[in-house]
N, C-alpha and C positions, 0 to 999 in steps of 0.2 A: 373507514380511516384509518390508514397505516400506521406503522409504531418500528420504531428504532431500539432495539431491544439489547445492542451489545454493539460497542466500539472498539477497537484496537487497531496497533501496528505492531509487524516486526523487521527487523532486517531480512532482506534476500541474499543470498546467496548459492548458486549450485554446491557450493561442498558443505554445503549442510546437510546434504544428504547422501555425496560422494565421499565426504568426507567427514564421519561423525566421530572419531572418535579424537581429534584434534585438537589440545590442550585439555588436557581429561580433567585436570584440576578447574578450569578454567568453566568450564562444557556442562561440567553439574551443575552450573547456577543456569545457564539455559537451558538447559533440558528440565528443570521443573520451571522456569519460566512458562516453555509451552507448554506444556504437562497443563500447570495451569489457566492458561487461554483455552487450551483443548477443552477442558473442562468447564470452564464458562461459557460456551460456542454450545458443550452441547447440550448445557443446562440454559441459558436462553430459548434452543431449539428454533432458530429463526428459518421462515418460510424460503428469503432469500438469502442469499450475504452477497453484499455487493463487495467484489474486491477488485482495491485502489493499486495498481501498476503502471510500469512504464514496461515495454520494449526495447529490446537489442537488435532490430534490424531484420524481426525476424518476420514480422507479420506487416511491421511500417516501414517504407523504405522512401529516400529519398522524392520518389517521384509522385507519393503520395502520403505525405508525414502532418496526422491532422495534430491541432494539440489537446484536444478533448475526442474522445471518443469511449460510446459505450457501444458494447457489444449485445445483440439482438439475433438468439438463434437456438436452438433446440439443444443442440450439444455442439461442443470445441473440442477441436483432436487439441495436442500438444507437440510441440513439435520434436521434442525429445534431440533437442540443438545439442550438442558434444557432449552424447552421454548424460543431458540432464534428464526429468523424470517425462513420460509420454505419456499415452493413453486420453480419455475424453472424459471431458467433465459437463451433466449433466446445466441444462439452459432454465432459462426464465422468460423467452420471446417478452409475455404480456408482462409482466413486470419491468424488462427492458425499456420497451416502444411507451410503458405511459412512465416513465423514469424522465424520459428524453422528453416524451413533450411538455413534459411542465419545466423540466430544463431550459427549454427554446423559449416557451411562453413566458417564463422569468427572465429572460433576455442573455444566455448563456448557450452561445454559438457550439454546442458542443455534435460532431462527426455522430452518424448511427452506423456501426457497421453489420452487414446480415453474415459474413463468414468472418472468424476472428479466431484465428488460431492461435495459441498461446504460449508462449515462452516461458523458460525459470523462475521468470519475475514473478507471475502468477503463480507457477506450479509446485513451487517450491513449498509456499504458506500452504497451499492444499493440503497439501500430500503432511506437510509437518505438524498443519490444524486439525486434520482428518476432515474436513470439510470436501474432499473428493464426492461423496455422496447425498451434494445434499444440490438445492438448485442455485447458481451462479450468475451474478451480473457483472460479466468482465469489464471495468471503468478506466479507461486508458488513459494516463497525464504525462505528456510529454517532459522528460528529466532530462534532455540530452543533446537538442538538437537545435539551437538556437533557431530564431528568436524562442525563447521559450516566455511560458504563460508568467505572468510577477507571482511571489509571492502571495500579496495581496489577493489577485485574482484568484490565487489557490483558494485561498481563507475563503473568499464571497462566494465561490464555487460550495464551498464545505455545507458553511451554511441552505446555502438555493437546493444543495439536495436534501438535507433536512426537510425544507420545506416539503418536496417533492416528494419524500419516502411516508408522511406526514398526510395525503394528497391521494395514497394510493386507494384505491378500493377494498373491501371484501375485509379488514383488520388484517390485513399481512401484513408480516411480523418479520424486520432487516435487520439481519447487521453488516457492518460496514469492517471493514479489515483492510488496511494501506498496509506498502512493503516497501520500502527501498532504504537507500541510506543504511550506518550511519555512517563516520567519514569513512573514505574507501579513493581510492587512484584509479580508475580504468587505464590502460596499455598507454602509462606516462611512466618516466623513469623513478616516482612514487610511490611506484606497484607495492605493494603488500605494506607500506607505512598504516596505521593507525593511529590517530589526533584523541587520544581519552580526553583530555581534558576540555580539548570543543565537543564530544561526541556528551559528556555529564554535562557542560553550558547548555545545551541544546537539548538536551535530555529532562534538566533542573528546569528549564522554561517550558518544558509540557505541565510537568508538576505542578508548577505552581500557576498555571491557566495564566500564563505571560507570552500568549503569542504575538501579540505588539512588538515584544524585543524582540522572537524573529524575524519580524516580518523589517524590520529595520538594518539587521544584518546586512542585505545585498547581493548580486549571484557573485561580484569580485571576491569579496572580502571569503566568501563560501570555500570558494575555487579554492584560493591561497588558503588557508586552514586548516582545510579538509575534503579535499578536491575535488573533481567531475562528479563522481558518485554520488559527494553529497549531496547535490542537486537533486537528488531522490527525495529529500525531503518535505517539496511539494506534496505529495502520497498524505503526509503525517498530517504537515496544517489542515490538507483537509478534510480530513478524517474530524481530526480533534477540534475542526470547528464545525462537523456537523453533527459531533458529540454535546458538544457544550460546558462539556464541564472539564477538569482537571484530569491528569492522567497519574494513573498510579505505574510508580517503575516496576514492575514483575524479575528486571534484570538484565544485565549489562556486562561484559567481557569486549576488551578488546581481543582478537583473533589473527593474529599476525599471518599463522598456514590457512587460513580461508582470504585474507585481506584487506581487511572489514572491521568495520568496529561493530557487535552487535546488539542491537537494545531491543527491547521485549517490553512493552505499552498498555494497559488496560485504560479503555477513558472512562470516564464516568458521563454515563447521559442523562444531562438535564432536563429539566420539567421545559 
């Protein structure tokens, strides 16, 4: 039987690696949080890391845009778009295929991609958290192209992913790392703004384990208060539902120079 040994989430943005010295007073908090997450992942020592992220029209275009998709390949090249990280990441097709099969049997219509190059939404956390030498299962969630999966569906998929992980053979250990959000506006006049109050409200709900509060917000409210980039909280909800416990906020800072609020959380894995 498989076992979930770690779950967490962090914001992603290319500037984390391209402009690492922005807001040095605030960056210290984030650096410490990422170092904690890196150590925790190393201690958990998972056989496979499921990275739950989105895509920015690099791998998936409008001619083939899934709602959910799991990569199943021996390795995944990075796009290296706009100066973001390049390279290649090791895959685990056996784990990918089994998770995909179990999710489909459970009623989740998740697509599978035998080739799935990764953009910065995957590569920034992979590199920042020292995952690049581990086997990765990339799990794409549509967070930017309507119609989007509902927040409730993403919560339910997280629960389904936990069940699928626990049905993996050979005592495989798995970590789940989600990435996206929090508040930011992409390609809109508000670009560069951060809504710290909204970010802390969202992160506080995760700390309380009150996912249902977030499910009631709705996309229109999220768009108005936290921007189109905040729709990426779908990945966070998926991961927290997979873990089943409350979140521990490791660090948060509004980062206008990165045009985003950055949150880093560790999620308790419930029995």
